[in-house]
C-alpha beads as a LAMMPS data file, in Angstrom:
LAMMPS data file: protein, C-alpha beads

226 atoms
225 bonds

1 atom types
1 bond types

-500.0 500.0 xlo xhi
-500.0 500.0 ylo yhi
-500.0 500.0 zlo zhi

Masses

1 110.0

Atoms # bond

1 1 1 -401.099 -105.994 -25.275
2 1 1 -400.014 -109.623 -23.564
3 1 1 -397.894 -110.477 -26.317
4 1 1 -395.668 -112.642 -23.961
5 1 1 -398.495 -114.418 -22.784
6 1 1 -400.154 -115.001 -26.292
7 1 1 -396.785 -116.650 -27.476
8 1 1 -396.653 -118.862 -24.093
9 1 1 -400.290 -120.139 -24.777
10 1 1 -399.580 -120.637 -28.439
11 1 1 -396.376 -122.797 -27.858
12 1 1 -398.641 -125.110 -25.054
13 1 1 -401.167 -125.196 -27.979
14 1 1 -398.221 -126.428 -30.308
15 1 1 -396.650 -128.801 -28.150
16 1 1 -400.008 -130.478 -27.749
17 1 1 -400.676 -130.865 -31.356
18 1 1 -397.280 -132.421 -32.145
19 1 1 -397.336 -134.474 -28.783
20 1 1 -401.055 -136.076 -29.796
21 1 1 -399.574 -136.412 -33.441
22 1 1 -396.724 -138.441 -32.111
23 1 1 -398.730 -140.467 -29.595
24 1 1 -400.651 -142.062 -32.548
25 1 1 -397.607 -143.957 -33.613
26 1 1 -396.235 -145.038 -30.305
27 1 1 -397.495 -148.335 -29.110
28 1 1 -398.637 -149.118 -25.644
29 1 1 -395.779 -150.482 -24.274
30 1 1 -393.906 -146.966 -25.044
31 1 1 -396.690 -144.918 -24.018
32 1 1 -396.526 -146.742 -20.389
33 1 1 -392.814 -145.619 -20.468
34 1 1 -393.503 -142.185 -20.980
35 1 1 -396.123 -142.239 -18.268
36 1 1 -393.092 -143.319 -15.782
37 1 1 -390.645 -140.636 -17.205
38 1 1 -393.559 -138.059 -17.116
39 1 1 -393.923 -139.048 -13.102
40 1 1 -390.281 -139.161 -12.645
41 1 1 -389.771 -135.584 -13.876
42 1 1 -392.665 -134.139 -12.118
43 1 1 -391.291 -135.658 -8.862
44 1 1 -387.755 -134.716 -9.913
45 1 1 -388.908 -131.222 -10.767
46 1 1 -391.136 -130.658 -7.419
47 1 1 -388.081 -131.576 -4.960
48 1 1 -385.623 -129.324 -7.203
49 1 1 -388.728 -126.492 -6.513
50 1 1 -388.614 -127.425 -3.043
51 1 1 -384.630 -127.826 -2.025
52 1 1 -383.845 -124.641 -4.200
53 1 1 -386.408 -122.069 -2.139
54 1 1 -386.574 -123.757 1.336
55 1 1 -383.315 -121.923 2.471
56 1 1 -384.796 -119.013 1.432
57 1 1 -387.787 -119.375 3.500
58 1 1 -388.205 -117.112 6.580
59 1 1 -391.252 -119.093 7.758
60 1 1 -390.071 -122.879 7.619
61 1 1 -393.572 -124.188 9.094
62 1 1 -395.597 -121.995 6.921
63 1 1 -395.487 -124.767 3.642
64 1 1 -396.748 -127.488 6.130
65 1 1 -399.549 -125.227 7.447
66 1 1 -400.346 -124.257 3.662
67 1 1 -400.597 -128.241 2.425
68 1 1 -402.694 -128.839 5.475
69 1 1 -405.265 -126.110 5.410
70 1 1 -405.134 -125.838 1.447
71 1 1 -406.115 -129.894 1.336
72 1 1 -408.824 -129.331 3.964
73 1 1 -410.336 -126.679 1.734
74 1 1 -409.890 -128.408 -1.291
75 1 1 -411.270 -131.721 0.364
76 1 1 -414.200 -129.711 1.222
77 1 1 -414.759 -128.313 -1.881
78 1 1 -414.365 -131.608 -3.697
79 1 1 -412.423 -130.270 -6.691
80 1 1 -410.469 -133.623 -7.536
81 1 1 -413.832 -135.603 -7.398
82 1 1 -415.766 -132.549 -9.758
83 1 1 -412.815 -132.370 -12.215
84 1 1 -412.850 -136.299 -12.412
85 1 1 -416.358 -136.435 -13.052
86 1 1 -416.151 -134.284 -15.580
87 1 1 -413.298 -136.355 -17.226
88 1 1 -415.259 -139.246 -17.004
89 1 1 -417.997 -137.809 -18.823
90 1 1 -415.917 -136.821 -21.641
91 1 1 -414.109 -140.273 -21.488
92 1 1 -410.904 -138.934 -20.615
93 1 1 -410.304 -140.483 -17.022
94 1 1 -406.404 -140.786 -17.580
95 1 1 -406.271 -137.011 -18.828
96 1 1 -407.071 -135.629 -15.528
97 1 1 -403.713 -136.800 -14.042
98 1 1 -401.492 -135.039 -17.077
99 1 1 -403.889 -131.789 -16.867
100 1 1 -403.415 -131.433 -13.028
101 1 1 -399.818 -131.702 -13.879
102 1 1 -399.532 -129.781 -16.715
103 1 1 -401.410 -126.874 -15.005
104 1 1 -399.239 -126.938 -11.873
105 1 1 -395.699 -126.777 -14.323
106 1 1 -397.213 -124.367 -16.324
107 1 1 -398.606 -121.961 -13.984
108 1 1 -396.451 -122.246 -10.919
109 1 1 -393.300 -120.596 -11.337
110 1 1 -391.098 -117.577 -11.011
111 1 1 -391.084 -117.336 -15.019
112 1 1 -394.869 -117.699 -15.465
113 1 1 -395.914 -115.125 -12.292
114 1 1 -393.497 -112.541 -12.597
115 1 1 -393.325 -112.649 -16.579
116 1 1 -396.802 -111.046 -17.081
117 1 1 -395.834 -108.226 -14.303
118 1 1 -392.571 -107.497 -16.159
119 1 1 -394.546 -107.501 -19.575
120 1 1 -397.251 -105.189 -18.279
121 1 1 -394.881 -102.644 -16.520
122 1 1 -392.007 -102.630 -18.522
123 1 1 -392.905 -104.054 -21.897
124 1 1 -389.836 -106.739 -21.094
125 1 1 -391.229 -110.319 -22.196
126 1 1 -388.015 -112.179 -21.801
127 1 1 -389.291 -114.600 -18.837
128 1 1 -392.633 -115.487 -20.982
129 1 1 -390.429 -116.016 -23.977
130 1 1 -388.277 -118.148 -21.832
131 1 1 -391.191 -119.870 -20.181
132 1 1 -392.877 -120.373 -23.528
133 1 1 -389.621 -122.410 -24.961
134 1 1 -390.009 -124.597 -21.650
135 1 1 -393.623 -124.890 -22.013
136 1 1 -393.183 -126.289 -25.568
137 1 1 -390.927 -129.047 -24.690
138 1 1 -393.185 -129.952 -21.716
139 1 1 -396.299 -129.833 -23.520
140 1 1 -395.284 -131.839 -26.307
141 1 1 -393.855 -134.763 -24.154
142 1 1 -397.325 -134.378 -21.821
143 1 1 -399.306 -134.646 -25.113
144 1 1 -397.510 -137.646 -26.480
145 1 1 -398.485 -139.291 -23.367
146 1 1 -401.741 -138.016 -22.499
147 1 1 -403.216 -136.649 -26.143
148 1 1 -404.728 -133.709 -27.566
149 1 1 -406.575 -133.036 -24.088
150 1 1 -403.759 -131.618 -22.802
151 1 1 -404.366 -128.426 -24.812
152 1 1 -406.784 -127.322 -22.274
153 1 1 -403.848 -126.450 -19.989
154 1 1 -403.339 -123.259 -22.381
155 1 1 -406.505 -122.020 -21.627
156 1 1 -405.924 -122.268 -17.818
157 1 1 -402.677 -120.498 -18.691
158 1 1 -403.755 -117.917 -20.486
159 1 1 -406.359 -117.068 -17.885
160 1 1 -403.672 -117.324 -14.851
161 1 1 -401.168 -115.172 -16.593
162 1 1 -403.838 -112.541 -18.314
163 1 1 -405.072 -112.121 -14.559
164 1 1 -401.645 -111.327 -13.208
165 1 1 -401.089 -109.351 -16.193
166 1 1 -404.375 -107.131 -15.652
167 1 1 -403.224 -106.792 -11.933
168 1 1 -399.570 -106.037 -12.094
169 1 1 -399.393 -102.688 -10.641
170 1 1 -400.765 -103.985 -7.386
171 1 1 -398.987 -107.448 -7.717
172 1 1 -395.442 -105.852 -8.513
173 1 1 -395.380 -104.507 -4.699
174 1 1 -396.935 -107.512 -3.105
175 1 1 -395.319 -110.358 -5.002
176 1 1 -391.675 -110.067 -2.994
177 1 1 -388.943 -112.576 -2.946
178 1 1 -390.144 -113.971 0.534
179 1 1 -393.895 -114.522 -0.980
180 1 1 -392.660 -116.116 -4.298
181 1 1 -390.342 -118.742 -2.115
182 1 1 -393.284 -119.729 -0.063
183 1 1 -395.441 -120.123 -3.032
184 1 1 -392.968 -122.261 -4.943
185 1 1 -392.407 -124.318 -2.146
186 1 1 -395.879 -125.320 -1.716
187 1 1 -396.084 -125.692 -5.474
188 1 1 -393.229 -127.922 -5.405
189 1 1 -394.751 -130.142 -3.086
190 1 1 -398.101 -130.253 -5.316
191 1 1 -395.887 -131.108 -8.538
192 1 1 -394.254 -133.981 -6.807
193 1 1 -397.440 -135.356 -5.519
194 1 1 -398.597 -135.101 -8.787
195 1 1 -395.667 -137.324 -9.909
196 1 1 -396.567 -139.653 -7.317
197 1 1 -400.156 -139.866 -8.723
198 1 1 -398.863 -140.590 -12.067
199 1 1 -396.679 -143.401 -10.972
200 1 1 -399.452 -144.648 -8.972
201 1 1 -397.734 -144.757 -5.865
202 1 1 -400.379 -143.258 -4.141
203 1 1 -403.229 -141.307 -5.680
204 1 1 -402.597 -137.788 -3.783
205 1 1 -405.687 -136.172 -5.311
206 1 1 -403.502 -133.224 -6.333
207 1 1 -406.414 -130.784 -7.225
208 1 1 -407.745 -130.773 -3.610
209 1 1 -404.363 -129.914 -2.756
210 1 1 -404.651 -126.463 -5.288
211 1 1 -405.882 -124.054 -2.339
212 1 1 -402.567 -124.544 -0.420
213 1 1 -401.045 -122.022 -3.045
214 1 1 -403.602 -119.665 -1.438
215 1 1 -402.317 -119.774 1.909
216 1 1 -399.102 -117.901 1.772
217 1 1 -400.570 -114.929 0.009
218 1 1 -403.240 -114.853 2.512
219 1 1 -400.643 -114.917 5.610
220 1 1 -398.522 -112.189 3.895
221 1 1 -401.590 -110.077 3.465
222 1 1 -402.437 -110.606 7.393
223 1 1 -398.915 -109.881 8.063
224 1 1 -399.010 -106.683 6.545
225 1 1 -401.277 -105.313 9.230
226 1 1 -399.075 -105.762 11.798

Bonds

1 1 1 2
2 1 2 3
3 1 3 4
4 1 4 5
5 1 5 6
6 1 6 7
7 1 7 8
8 1 8 9
9 1 9 10
10 1 10 11
11 1 11 12
12 1 12 13
13 1 13 14
14 1 14 15
15 1 15 16
16 1 16 17
17 1 17 18
18 1 18 19
19 1 19 20
20 1 20 21
21 1 21 22
22 1 22 23
23 1 23 24
24 1 24 25
25 1 25 26
26 1 26 27
27 1 27 28
28 1 28 29
29 1 29 30
30 1 30 31
31 1 31 32
32 1 32 33
33 1 33 34
34 1 34 35
35 1 35 36
36 1 36 37
37 1 37 38
38 1 38 39
39 1 39 40
40 1 40 41
41 1 41 42
42 1 42 43
43 1 43 44
44 1 44 45
45 1 45 46
46 1 46 47
47 1 47 48
48 1 48 49
49 1 49 50
50 1 50 51
51 1 51 52
52 1 52 53
53 1 53 54
54 1 54 55
55 1 55 56
56 1 56 57
57 1 57 58
58 1 58 59
59 1 59 60
60 1 60 61
61 1 61 62
62 1 62 63
63 1 63 64
64 1 64 65
65 1 65 66
66 1 66 67
67 1 67 68
68 1 68 69
69 1 69 70
70 1 70 71
71 1 71 72
72 1 72 73
73 1 73 74
74 1 74 75
75 1 75 76
76 1 76 77
77 1 77 78
78 1 78 79
79 1 79 80
80 1 80 81
81 1 81 82
82 1 82 83
83 1 83 84
84 1 84 85
85 1 85 86
86 1 86 87
87 1 87 88
88 1 88 89
89 1 89 90
90 1 90 91
91 1 91 92
92 1 92 93
93 1 93 94
94 1 94 95
95 1 95 96
96 1 96 97
97 1 97 98
98 1 98 99
99 1 99 100
100 1 100 101
101 1 101 102
102 1 102 103
103 1 103 104
104 1 104 105
105 1 105 106
106 1 106 107
107 1 107 108
108 1 108 109
109 1 109 110
110 1 110 111
111 1 111 112
112 1 112 113
113 1 113 114
114 1 114 115
115 1 115 116
116 1 116 117
117 1 117 118
118 1 118 119
119 1 119 120
120 1 120 121
121 1 121 122
122 1 122 123
123 1 123 124
124 1 124 125
125 1 125 126
126 1 126 127
127 1 127 128
128 1 128 129
129 1 129 130
130 1 130 131
131 1 131 132
132 1 132 133
133 1 133 134
134 1 134 135
135 1 135 136
136 1 136 137
137 1 137 138
138 1 138 139
139 1 139 140
140 1 140 141
141 1 141 142
142 1 142 143
143 1 143 144
144 1 144 145
145 1 145 146
146 1 146 147
147 1 147 148
148 1 148 149
149 1 149 150
150 1 150 151
151 1 151 152
152 1 152 153
153 1 153 154
154 1 154 155
155 1 155 156
156 1 156 157
157 1 157 158
158 1 158 159
159 1 159 160
160 1 160 161
161 1 161 162
162 1 162 163
163 1 163 164
164 1 164 165
165 1 165 166
166 1 166 167
167 1 167 168
168 1 168 169
169 1 169 170
170 1 170 171
171 1 171 172
172 1 172 173
173 1 173 174
174 1 174 175
175 1 175 176
176 1 176 177
177 1 177 178
178 1 178 179
179 1 179 180
180 1 180 181
181 1 181 182
182 1 182 183
183 1 183 184
184 1 184 185
185 1 185 186
186 1 186 187
187 1 187 188
188 1 188 189
189 1 189 190
190 1 190 191
191 1 191 192
192 1 192 193
193 1 193 194
194 1 194 195
195 1 195 196
196 1 196 197
197 1 197 198
198 1 198 199
199 1 199 200
200 1 200 201
201 1 201 202
202 1 202 203
203 1 203 204
204 1 204 205
205 1 205 206
206 1 206 207
207 1 207 208
208 1 208 209
209 1 209 210
210 1 210 211
211 1 211 212
212 1 212 213
213 1 213 214
214 1 214 215
215 1 215 216
216 1 216 217
217 1 217 218
218 1 218 219
219 1 219 220
220 1 220 221
221 1 221 222
222 1 222 223
223 1 223 224
224 1 224 225
225 1 225 226
């Protein structure tokens, strides 16, 4: 049973509710401060992920190829455009920035990826409970900035971790330290790009870059045949 994933999902929902309650009493000038704080935090977390994992990379050019190919694929599919149009129809245009950042922060990290595998194979939920604690704080801050709509990210996390949980037997041998480093580096750039978008320095259309996360696994699959 996916106890760890259920708890992790629950903490994001709880944080989203708490944050949305706090948002109601926050004046616009303070909301702007929170926007800036979240933007800086996302940039910092992205840079930390890159710097921490870059020395472990055995293929130092792979992240460049991943970002380039992933962005081309995402732009061709117009992932960001479809998502923006959906948010506009719901009257939540600003929410799209928060959701893209939140989904990346919740899902792209060793705890969120390795946690479901540990849970499925060994019944060990330590990684997921630790991730849940971090996500509780993050979701509260994000929801205090972007509102209750951030709760949608909980559904994405549940589907993400649930898929990894169900495929744990195969993924355990596939998700090597080398692959995790490459995915985390690419993910770090995406998180930093989300921060730049929140700060309105440049609209990076981060969702169009999401396919970049699929390039390292594809590369390692191809590599396994040689």
